[in-house]
C-alpha positions as CSV (number, residue, x, y, z in Angstrom):
1,M,50.5,3.0,48.6
2,P,52.0,2.2,52.0
3,T,52.0,-1.3,53.4
4,P,49.9,-1.9,56.5
5,E,51.2,-3.6,59.6
6,I,50.1,-7.1,60.2
7,A,48.0,-7.0,63.3
8,A,47.3,-10.8,63.3
9,R,47.9,-13.8,61.1
10,T,44.4,-15.0,61.7
11,P,41.0,-13.4,61.2
12,F,39.0,-11.9,64.0
13,A,35.6,-13.6,64.5
14,I,33.1,-10.9,65.6
15,N,29.4,-11.3,66.2
16,V,27.8,-8.4,64.4
17,E,24.4,-6.9,64.8
18,K,22.1,-6.2,61.8
19,G,22.1,-2.5,60.8
20,K,25.1,-1.6,62.9
21,D,28.2,0.1,61.4
22,Y,31.7,-1.2,62.2
23,Y,34.9,0.6,61.3
24,W,37.7,-1.8,60.4
25,C,41.3,-0.8,61.0
26,S,43.2,-0.8,57.7
27,C,46.6,0.3,59.0
28,G,47.2,-2.5,61.5
29,K,48.2,-0.1,64.4
30,S,44.9,0.1,66.3
31,K,45.0,-1.2,69.9
32,T,41.3,-2.2,69.5
33,Q,41.7,-4.7,66.6
34,P,40.1,-5.4,64.3
35,F,38.5,-2.0,64.7
36,C,39.8,1.5,64.3
37,D,41.0,3.6,67.2
38,G,42.4,6.5,65.2
39,S,46.0,5.3,65.1
40,H,46.1,5.9,61.4
41,K,45.9,9.7,61.8
42,G,48.6,11.4,59.9
43,S,49.0,8.5,57.4
44,E,47.4,7.5,54.1
45,F,45.2,4.9,55.8
46,A,41.6,5.3,56.7
47,P,39.1,3.1,58.5
48,V,36.8,0.9,56.3
49,K,33.1,1.0,57.1
50,Y,31.3,-2.3,57.3
51,T,27.5,-2.4,57.8
52,A,26.1,-5.6,59.1
53,E,23.2,-6.9,56.9
54,E,22.2,-9.5,59.5
55,N,23.1,-10.8,62.9
56,K,25.9,-13.3,62.4
57,T,29.6,-14.0,62.9
58,V,31.8,-12.1,60.5
59,Y,35.5,-12.8,60.0
60,F,37.4,-9.5,59.8
61,C,40.8,-9.5,58.2
62,G,43.6,-9.5,60.8
63,C,46.6,-9.3,58.4
64,K,45.3,-6.2,56.6
65,H,46.2,-7.6,53.2
66,S,42.8,-9.0,52.2
67,A,41.6,-8.2,48.7
68,N,38.1,-8.5,50.2
69,G,38.4,-5.2,52.1
70,A,37.5,-5.6,55.8
71,L,36.6,-9.3,55.5
72,C,39.1,-12.1,55.5
73,D,39.9,-13.8,52.2
74,G,42.6,-16.2,53.4
75,T,45.5,-14.0,52.3
76,H,47.1,-14.4,55.8
77,K,47.9,-18.1,54.9
78,A,50.5,-16.9,52.3
79,L,52.2,-14.2,54.5
């Protein structure tokens, strides 16, 4: 599997709305981080769907190496 580009070395704090779908960029190339803008087209990457279960602040992974999918797990601290 190819290695994604590191978009940021910190997570993106986003206020999400219950029931709304968000599409997290997994390749690191999107200009609309942390969300997909289609920059992955032609690669092995695809956006990852995240559906908000409640209104709250979510920390989306910025380094693109989280083992927790779209959500930050602190991996950026070791990069």
